[in-house]
MARDOLO-226894 format. One line per field, with one value per residue (C-alpha): x, y, z; residue in one letter. Coordinates in Angstrom, 2 decimals, padded with zeros to 5 digits. Example, Ala and Ser with C-alpha at 12.3 -4.5 7.8 and 13.67 -1.06 7.14 Angstrom:
// MARDOLO-226894
X c(012.30 013.67)
Y c(-004.50 -001.06)
Z c(007.80 007.14)
resn c(a s)
//
This chain:
// MARDOLO-226894
X c(178.05 181.59 184.28 186.74 184.08 183.51 187.28 187.93 185.21 186.86 190.20 188.51 186.93 190.12 192.26 189.68 190.60 188.94 187.49 186.75 186.19 183.83 180.43 177.22 173.50 171.43 167.90 167.13 164.44 166.38 169.54 170.52 172.95 175.24 178.38 179.85 183.41 183.97 186.29 184.09 181.82 180.51 178.71 177.61 176.61 174.20 172.97 171.81 169.96 168.20 167.10 165.01 164.30 162.38 161.51 163.77 165.30 169.36 170.51 168.40 169.41 167.58 164.59 162.71 163.35 162.81 159.53 158.86 159.81 159.68 163.03 163.29 164.36 167.39 170.33 174.26 176.64 181.04 183.54 186.51 187.51 190.78 192.01 193.29 196.98 198.09 200.54 198.04 195.31 192.10 192.09 195.13 192.64 190.03 191.85 192.35 189.08 188.33 190.99 190.06 185.87 187.61 189.50 186.03 184.05 186.95 186.25 182.37 182.43 184.58)
Y c(166.94 168.07 170.58 167.54 165.17 168.01 168.22 164.83 164.38 167.36 165.89 162.20 164.28 165.63 162.42 160.50 158.34 160.34 158.20 159.37 157.55 157.47 156.25 155.78 156.09 153.40 153.54 149.64 150.39 152.00 150.94 154.78 155.89 159.03 159.05 161.07 161.47 162.48 163.29 161.46 157.91 157.26 161.12 160.38 157.19 158.57 161.54 159.51 156.96 159.96 160.82 157.18 157.67 161.00 160.34 163.58 163.03 163.25 165.52 167.82 165.79 162.83 164.87 163.02 159.20 159.95 160.80 158.49 155.76 154.78 156.12 152.27 151.60 153.02 152.23 153.27 151.89 152.59 151.80 152.58 154.02 156.02 157.23 160.56 160.49 162.59 164.62 165.77 169.22 168.99 170.22 167.73 164.86 166.22 166.50 162.93 161.82 163.86 162.09 158.78 159.61 160.62 156.90 155.67 157.38 155.98 152.83 152.36 154.10 151.66)
Z c(098.30 099.73 098.06 098.67 096.62 093.99 093.47 092.88 090.73 088.60 088.70 087.47 084.57 083.51 083.59 081.54 078.78 075.70 072.72 069.79 066.51 063.23 063.82 061.58 061.98 059.79 058.37 058.35 056.77 053.38 053.95 053.87 056.46 057.51 058.97 061.31 062.77 066.96 069.64 072.34 070.93 073.97 074.10 070.73 071.12 074.36 072.16 069.48 072.34 073.68 070.35 069.99 073.55 072.97 069.27 068.70 065.21 066.52 063.05 060.36 057.71 058.30 059.54 056.18 057.38 060.80 060.09 057.13 059.55 063.43 065.21 066.12 062.46 062.81 064.52 065.45 064.96 066.00 063.26 064.38 067.88 068.90 072.07 072.43 073.27 076.76 073.48 071.76 071.77 071.43 067.92 067.00 068.28 066.06 063.32 063.32 064.14 060.83 058.74 059.75 058.30 055.07 055.38 055.99 053.69 050.88 051.87 051.90 048.80 046.97)
resn c(m s i q s r k e l k e q y k n r e i i g g v y r i i c k e n g k f w l r a t k e i e v s k n r f l f s i a t n s c p e t c m i k e w k q f d p s a f s f e i l e k i k m e e t q t e i e f i e d t n i l l e i w k d k l d s)
//
């Protein structure tokens, strides 16, 4: 790979649109779900899909269900996405996704 290509790739990475949000992993067999906030929703989705493909539990809190049911019993659902604004710092964006998570916890508890 040429130096120019590497620079272009780095620049593209820096200028990419960052989409975070709230998602849940659902066990279809018993209806249990786990809510999470993330600063990069597609990264979390890809990590989940990799876990399914390799039969490796994505989170320690769901090991019991993971062992009890087949990985195909789990699904990934994006509940809400938000875009990181150019004026936001990473910490501010993470705070926004965590606030969104609290809103979704309230929605799903009622």
